C-alpha positions in Angstrom: -58.9 -115.0 -58.6 -55.6 -115.2 -57.3 -54.9 -111.2 -58.2 -57.9 -110.4 -56.4 -56.9 -112.3 -53.2 -53.5 -110.6 -53.1 -55.1 -107.0 -53.8 -57.3 -107.3 -50.7 -54.5 -108.5 -48.7 -52.4 -105.6 -49.2 -55.4 -102.9 -48.4 -55.8 -104.9 -45.1 -52.1 -104.5 -44.3 -52.2 -100.6 -45.3 -55.2 -100.0 -42.8 -53.7 -101.9 -39.9 -50.4 -100.2 -40.5 -51.3 -96.6 -40.5 -53.5 -96.1 -37.7 -50.9 -97.7 -35.3 -48.4 -95.1 -36.6 -50.8 -91.9 -36.1 -51.4 -93.5 -32.5 -47.9 -93.3 -31.7 -47.5 -89.9 -32.9 -50.1 -88.8 -30.2 -48.4 -90.9 -27.4 -45.3 -89.4 -28.2 -46.7 -85.9 -28.3 -48.1 -86.3 -24.8 -44.8 -87.6 -23.3 -43.0 -84.5 -24.4 -45.5 -82.0 -23.0 -45.2 -84.0 -19.5 -41.4 -83.7 -19.8 -41.6 -79.8 -20.1 -43.8 -79.6 -17.1 -41.6 -81.6 -15.2 -38.6 -79.3 -16.1 -40.7 -76.0 -15.5 -41.9 -77.5 -11.8 -38.6 -79.4 -10.5 -35.7 -78.0 -12.4 -36.0 -74.0 -11.8 -32.8 -72.6 -10.0 -32.9 -70.8 -6.7 -32.0 -67.0 -7.1 -28.7 -65.9 -5.1 -28.0 -62.9 -3.3 -27.4 -59.5 -5.3 -23.8 -59.0 -6.6 -21.7 -55.7 -5.9 -22.3 -53.1 -8.2 -19.6 -52.9 -11.2 -17.2 -49.6 -11.8 -18.1 -47.2 -14.6 -16.7 -48.0 -17.7 -14.2 -45.8 -19.7 -15.8 -42.9 -21.4 -16.5 -43.3 -24.9 -15.0 -41.6 -28.1 -16.7 -38.6 -29.2 -19.6 -39.4 -31.6 -19.7 -38.3 -35.3 -21.0 -34.4 -35.4 -24.5 -33.9 -36.1 -25.5 -32.1 -39.0 -26.3 -28.4 -39.0 -29.8 -27.2 -37.9 -32.1 -25.3 -39.8 -31.9 -21.6 -39.8 -34.2 -19.8 -37.4 -36.7 -17.3 -38.6 -36.3 -13.4 -38.4 -37.6 -12.2 -35.0 -40.4 -9.3 -34.6 -39.2 -6.0 -35.5 -38.1 -3.8 -32.5 -39.5 -0.3 -31.7 -37.3 2.6 -32.6 -34.9 3.7 -30.3 -34.1 7.2 -28.9 -31.3 8.9 -30.5 -28.6 9.8 -27.5 -25.6 12.0 -28.6 -22.3 11.1 -26.5 -20.2 13.5 -25.2 -16.5 13.1 -24.9 -15.0 15.6 -22.4 -11.4 16.4 -22.4 -9.3 15.0 -19.6 -8.3 17.8 -17.0 -5.3 19.3 -17.4 -3.7 21.4 -14.5 -4.0 25.2 -14.8 -2.1 27.1 -12.3 -0.2 30.6 -11.8 2.0 31.8 -9.4 2.9 35.7 -8.6 6.0 36.6 -6.5 7.3 39.8 -4.9 10.9 40.3 -3.3 10.3 42.7 -0.3 6.8 44.2 -0.8 7.5 46.5 2.2 3.9 47.7 1.8 2.8 49.7 4.9 -1.2 50.4 4.1 -3.7 49.7 6.7 -6.8 49.6 4.5 -6.9 49.2 0.5 -5.2 46.7 -2.0 -1.9 45.3 -1.2 -1.4 43.5 -5.0 -2.7 41.7 -7.4 -2.2 38.7 -9.8 -4.3 38.2 -13.0 -5.3 34.4 -13.9 -6.9 32.9 -16.9 -9.8 30.7 -15.9 -10.7 27.8 -18.1 -13.9 26.8 -17.2 -17.1 28.1 -15.3 -17.9 24.8 -13.4 -14.4 24.9 -11.9 -13.1 26.2 -8.4 -10.3 28.3 -7.6 -7.6 27.5 -4.9 -5.7 30.7 -3.7 -2.9 31.2 -1.5 -0.9 34.1 -0.2 1.9 33.8 2.0 4.2 36.5 3.3 5.5 38.4 6.1 2.3 40.3 7.9 2.4 42.5 11.2 0.4 44.7 13.6 1.3 47.2 15.8 -0.6 49.4 18.6 -0.6 50.6 21.8 -4.0 49.1 22.8 -6.5 46.6 21.6 -6.6 46.6 17.7 -7.5 43.7 14.8 -6.5 43.8 11.2 -8.0 41.4 8.3 -6.5 40.2 5.1 -8.6 39.0 2.4 -8.9 38.0 -1.2 -11.0 39.6 -3.7 -12.2 38.3 -7.1 -12.4 41.0 -10.0 -12.8 43.3 -6.9 -15.6 41.4 -4.9 -15.1 38.9 -2.0 -15.6 35.3 -2.5 -19.3 34.1 -1.9 -19.0 30.4 -2.9 -19.4 29.5 -0.3 -17.7 32.6 2.1 -14.9 35.0 2.1 -11.4 34.2 2.1 -9.5 35.7 4.7 -7.0 35.6 7.8 -6.9 38.5 10.9 -4.6 39.2 13.4 -6.0 40.5 16.8 -3.5 42.3 19.3 -4.0 43.1 22.7 -1.3 45.0 24.2 -2.3 43.9 27.9 0.7 46.1 29.6 0.0 49.7 29.0 1.9 50.6 32.1 5.1 49.5 30.5 4.5 52.0 27.7 5.8 49.8 25.1 5.1 48.4 21.4 4.9 45.1 20.3 6.5 44.7 16.5 6.5 41.2 15.6 6.7 40.4 11.5 5.7 36.7 11.1 5.2 34.6 8.0 1.5 34.1 7.5 -0.5 32.3 4.7 -4.2 33.5 3.7 -5.7 30.3 1.7 -9.0 29.0 0.6 -11.4 27.9 -2.4 -13.7 29.9 -4.0 -16.6 28.5 -6.5 -18.8 30.5 -9.1 -16.3 32.6 -10.7 -16.9 32.5 -14.3 -14.6 31.5 -17.0 -12.0 34.2 -18.4 -9.6 36.4 -17.1 -9.7 36.9 -13.4 -8.2 39.6 -11.1 -7.1 37.8 -8.0 -5.9 40.4 -5.4 -5.0 40.6 -1.3 -6.4 43.4 0.6 -5.9 44.8 4.1 -8.9 46.2 6.3 -10.5 46.5 9.8 -12.1 43.5 11.6 -15.8 45.3 12.3 -16.0 47.4 14.9 -12.5 46.6 16.4 -10.2 49.6 16.1 -7.3 49.2 13.4 -3.8 49.2 14.4 -0.4 49.8 12.2 -0.4 47.1 9.6 2.6 45.9 7.7 2.7 43.5 4.7 5.8 41.8 3.0 8.6 42.9 5.1 12.2 42.2 4.2 11.1 38.8 2.5 9.8 37.4 -0.5 5.6 37.4 -0.8 3.8 35.0 -3.2 0.4 34.4 -4.6 -0.6 31.2 -5.9 -3.6 30.5 -8.0 -4.9 27.0 -9.0 -7.9 26.2 -11.1 -9.6 22.7 -9.8 -12.5 20.5 -10.9 -15.6 20.4 -8.5 
């Protein structure tokens, strides 16, 4: 009987003790929640002004090289190209010749005076010709003589003849005198359209259209020369 009384007392003690501990936990939990709400409401800091922008940092070191990429695929096949043959031309080389005569003293009034044979290398080039020598025309009345070049017997047609004239007007017939002046004169020009190969270049003397001819003289008492030069166009 005494043992039952002790057991009943122990059960009453346990029932009174554990409900009180559960109530204490609930009470403490409610206090902690209020503390959090109070801190959030009354303890937040005010935001100050924005600070100055910082300086850029030092450049970083190079990174590790990446792995090679996947090789690309072959492109589409292109169209067949045209066959073009490239022409390499040789550089231009000087080609000239000089013929000279000492004291031609040629006194004809009509016809060929002298000539010089030249080898022309190209058909698409031009010829520069020069005759330099003493020329004279003499007459008592007005007269005119013409000195000109020919190429293989024909005057230049590309573009025009190469010539030089002397016209003399006595002007004083009452004096019954004759002017006899020898002057070194040049006949010079360019001629195009002359074929390649041997070319006979000649200097001639003739009349000036309908004007009377006089007494002509070429190369008196001096050196005469003809210079021929091939030039690119």
